[in-house]
N, C-alpha and C positions, 0 to 999 in steps of 0.2 A: 529331457532337460532337468538338471538338478535344481533344488531350491536355491542353492548358492548362486548358480549361473543365472537363475531367474531374477534374483535380487540385484545382481550386477546389471542385468538388462534394464531393470527399473531405472537405474541411474541414467543410462543412455536415453531411455524413453522420456525421462523427466526433462531433459534438455529440449526435445522436440515439443513436449507438452507446454513448457514454459514459453517458448517462442510463440506458438499459435495462440495460447490463452491470453497473451498480452498484446497481440497484434490488433489493437483497436486504433485504427489510423484516424483518430478523431481530434487529437489535441490541438493542431493548428487552426481548425475550422469550427470547433464545437460551439464557441460563444456566438460567432457570426451566423452559424447554422440555426441555432435556437432563436436568435433575433429575427432571422429571415422567416422563421416559422411563426413569428408574431409575438414572441415572449419578450417581456421587459427584463432588465437586469435584476430587478427585485424578484421577479418570478423565477428566474434562473437560480438565484441563491436559495429561494424557498424550495424549489424542486430538489436541490442538493441537500437541504435540511431534511426533507421527507425521505430521501434515499438513506441518509445516515441514520435516521430514526428507525427506518425499516430494518436496517442492518442490526440495530440494537434489539429489536423485537425478535428477529429470526436467528440471530447469531448462535446463541448458546444451545437452543433446541436442535438446530441442524448439526452443531458440533457433537452433541450427545448422540444423535442419530448416526453420525459417521462412526463414532466409537462402537456403536452397537451393530449396524448393518454392514459396515465396511467403508473404507475411505475411497476405494475405486469407484463404487456406485455413486458416491456423493459427488465426486468430481465430474462424472459423466452427467449427472442431473444438473450440476451447476453450469457447465458449459452450454447445455441445451437451453437452460433458462436465459442465459445471456443472449443467445442467438434470437430467442423469441422477443426479448426486450428490445433488441436492436431493430428488429423488423417492425415492431410496434412504433418505434420512433419514425420510421419511414412513412407510415400511414397516419400518424397522429396529427390532429389539428386541434389546437386549444390546450390550455393549461392542464386540465384534468387527465387527458389521455397521456400527456407526457409524464404526469405524476404516476399514473398506473404503470407506464413503461419503466420508470425508475424503481418502483416497488418490485416488479418482476426481476429487474436487473439486480436489485439488492438481494432478493431471495437467492438468485443464482450465485451471487458473491459469497453468501454465507455457507452455501453447500460446498463451494470450493475452498473457502478460507479455512485454514487449519488442516483440512483433510489431505490436500496435496502435500503439505509440509510433513504431516504426521506419517504419511505413506513412505515418503523418501527417507525420512529420518529413521524410521523403524527398519527399513530395508538396510540402511547403513549399519544400524545397530546389530542386525543379524549377521552382517559381514564383519562385525567388530571394527568398523571404520567410522564410527560416529564422530570422531575427532576431525574428519574430513568434511563435515557438513558445511561449515562456513565457506570453504574453498569451492565446493560443488555448487552450493546455493549462489555464491557470488558469480561463478562462471555462467550458471543458468540465467541469472538475471541480466548479465552482460549481453548474452545472446539475444534476449528479448528486447533490450534497449537498442541493439544494433538493428534488429528487425523494425522496431518502431521508428528508428532514424530514417530508414529507407521509406517506410510507410508515410512518414511526415511529409516528405517531398512529394510523394504520389498523391497525398490527400488534397493538396492545393490544386493540382491539375485535374484530379477527378471531380473536385467540387465545381470547377469551372465548366466541366462537361455536363455534369448533372449533380446537383447538390445532394441527391440521395445516394450516389454511388459509394462514398466512404462508409456509410451505414450498412449498405447491402454487402459490400466486400468484407467488412468486419464481421458480419453475421456468418458469412461463408467460413471465415477463419474459426469461428466458434464451433461450427459443424465439424471442421477438421480436428479441433481440440477434443471433441467428444469421441471421434473415431480413434485418435491416438490413445485416449484414456482407456479404451477397451483392451489395450495391449499390456497394461500394468498387471503385475502379479501381486495380489494382496498379501502383505506380510502378516504373520500371526500377531495378535495383540496380546501382550504379556498380561498375566493376572486378570484375564477376562473370564468371568464366571457367568455362563448362560443359564441362570436359574430364574424361575418365574418371579421370585421375590425382588430381583434386581430390575428396576424400572428406569426409564429415562429421567424421571424426576430425581431418583436416587443418584444417578450418574451426575446430573447437574449439581445437586446439593453437595456431594462429596468433592467434586472438582472445585466448587466455590469455597468450601472449607479448607481445601488444600492451599488455595491462593491466599486466604486470610492468615493461614498458619506459617506460610513460607515468606520470610522477610525479603529474600532476594527476588522472588517472583513479583511480590508487591511493589518493590522499588522499581523494577524494570517497567512494569505496567504504568505506574504513576509517571515516571519520566516520559514514557511513550505517549501518554494522554496529553501532556503539555506540548511535547514536540510535534505531535500529529496535527494539532490545531493549526499551527503556523505552516507546517509542511504542506498540508492540503490546501489551505487558503491561498497560499502563494500563487498557485496555478491560475486562479481566477483574476489575478491582477496582471498577468503577463500581457494579454492583448490590450487592455486599457493603457498600460505603460507604453507598448509599441506605438499605439495611436497618438499618445500624448507627445512622444518624441519624434513624431512624423515619419515612422517607418511604414512604407507601402505594404499593403496586405499581401502582395505577391511574394514578399520576402519572409512571411511568417513560417512557411514550410521549411525553408532553408535554415532559419534560426532554430526551429524545433529539431531539425536534423542534427545540428551541432549539439544541442542540449542532450539528445539521446546518446550521441557518441560519447560525450563526457561522462554521462551517467553509466554507460556500459563499461567504459574503461575503468572507472572508479569501482564499480561493482565487482568486476573481475579481479581487481587487486585489493579488495576490501580486507582480506585476511592479512595482507602485507601492511596495509595502513594501520590495522588494528594492532599488529605486532609492534609497530613503531610508536603508536600513541599509547599502547598498553592500557593502563588503568584510567586513562583520560579520554577514552574513545567517545563515550556518550556526550561529554561536555564539548569535545571537539566538533561533533555533529551540530550541536546547538550553536556553537560559535560561527560555523559556516553560514547558518541562516541569519543570525543576528547581524553579522558584518554585511551580508548581502543586502538585507533590508535597509541598513544605514546608507550604503552606497547608492541604492536606488532612490532613496529619499533626497540625496543631495546632488545627484547627477541628473541634469535636465536636458541632456542631449542624447543622441542615439547610442553613443559609446557606453552608456550606463547599462545597456543590455548585457554586457560582459559580466556584470556583477551577478547575474542570474546563474552563471556557470558554477558559482559556489553552492547555490541551491541544488544544482544537478549532481554535484559531488555528494552532498548529503543524501539526495534521493537514491544514488547508487549504493550507498553504504547502509542506509537505514534498516532495510529488511534483513540482509545477511547478518548484521550485527545484533539486532534485537532478537531475532529468531535463534541465534546461537546461544545468547544468554538465557532465553526462556527454555529452549529444548534441553539445555544442560541441567536444568533444575526441576523438570517435570517428568512424572512416570509415564510409561507407554500407554497404560490403560486409561489415562485421563488426558493424553496429549492433545487430541483434536478438540476436546471440550474446553480445555484451558486456553488453547490458542484461539478458540472462538470467544472466550471471555475477553481475551486480549483485544481482539478485533471489535467486540461489542463496546468496550470501555473507551477505546480510542475514537470510534465513530460517534459515541455519545458526546464526548467532549467537543468534537467538531460540529455536531448538530446544534449544540447550544451556542457555539461561537459564531456560526455563519450569519445569523441575523444581525449580530453586533458588527461584524465586518461590513455588512450591507449598509447599516446606518452610518458607519464611519466613512465609507466610500461616498455615500450620497451627500454627506455634510461637509466634505472637504475635497481637496485635489489628491491625485494619485501620489504625489511626492510626500505630502504631509502624512498620508495614510501609511506609507512605508516607514516613516520615522516613528510614528506612534506604535506601529506593530513591533518594531525593533525594541523600543523601550519596554513594552508590555512583556514581550518574550524574555528579555533579559531579566526582568523582575521575577517572573514565574520560574525561570530556570534556576535562579539563585535560591528561591524558596524550596524548590525541589531538591537541590543539592544539600540543603540543610537537613531535610528529611532523610536523605540517603546517608549523610554523615552519621546520624544518630542510629540508624537502623542496621546498616550492613558494613560499617567500618570504612567508609570513604575518608580519605585524609587529604588535607590541603598541602601540596608540595610548594606552591607559590601563592602569593596573594591573588584572590579572585579566580584561581584555577583549581577545580575540584578533580579528584581522582576517584576511580571506581575500583574497589579492591575485592578480589576473590569472588567475582560474580559466579 
């Protein structure tokens, strides 16, 4: 088999890898599962802060390791650690064991984060098809969303049979992910010099300097830090909103099925949406969330759930769009490390915000919470757009609508 055909096979393998690596059939039951295990909502949010902080600590070192030892081995390690973390969830009793499980899970995430994207992007680059990255990434994510949609329905039934079954089956999928990862062919890393003088610290330092010196990369990362805070926090308010508008728990899985289908369709067509929105894509993503939060704040009956579909559209587009902008502007020999910096900074922003969301939720009702979140996100997005205007040539085509030029 020639190297060219091997890299083509990487693309097909990536689709299977993405499906299995994202088949965590936990979304519809995660909060009620953790509460059944004895955790309070405050503890659940604290565990997620611990997870995000763990990602911050592990992200860049593991990204540098990936650039040095290979992306294939990194994704295998990552999938294996996810499986271990999930099984620890099954046996965990008490806050501290769940925190340990999240730390292991976070370590696995950092080994996977950036490594899988760097592997497939550099495969495309060797084939001189890197312009197809967003379309391929969008299709891969859509497949994973469709699989999650089916898993969402199954999760409810499995949970009723045995509350541990969704965790166990998700761990099995992680084992399959590791097996699929063995079939990747490692593409060569450009400008990689294996000398004793080059260390992991140097790799991290040089990648950090590159980010600071590249205005486009900085701008995308800053935008993503703001967006990610609200994008991630939104998930934790789904089930409280369902309960407040009197939706029976039995329907949670069906609702998540619809969510994943919408995210999948949007992801698959993200390149088309980006072509239509052109230089306004990033602000379009933010608008979807802000409008959704406003609608959830003012709608106090079950029909308000449809507003969350706007969030699912943003969910489907977020990674294909931001990854395209980043990969276009970073070199191969620093790709995994810089993508790890990206994950580090977005998770750091979320970790700092989680406790604030917890305080807000505890001090008011779910409807007011959504209105406050919409207002804060609108303000932060506006400030971010000002920064991008000054740094990389964004221009306003209409009042209050920002465009993103030549990313």
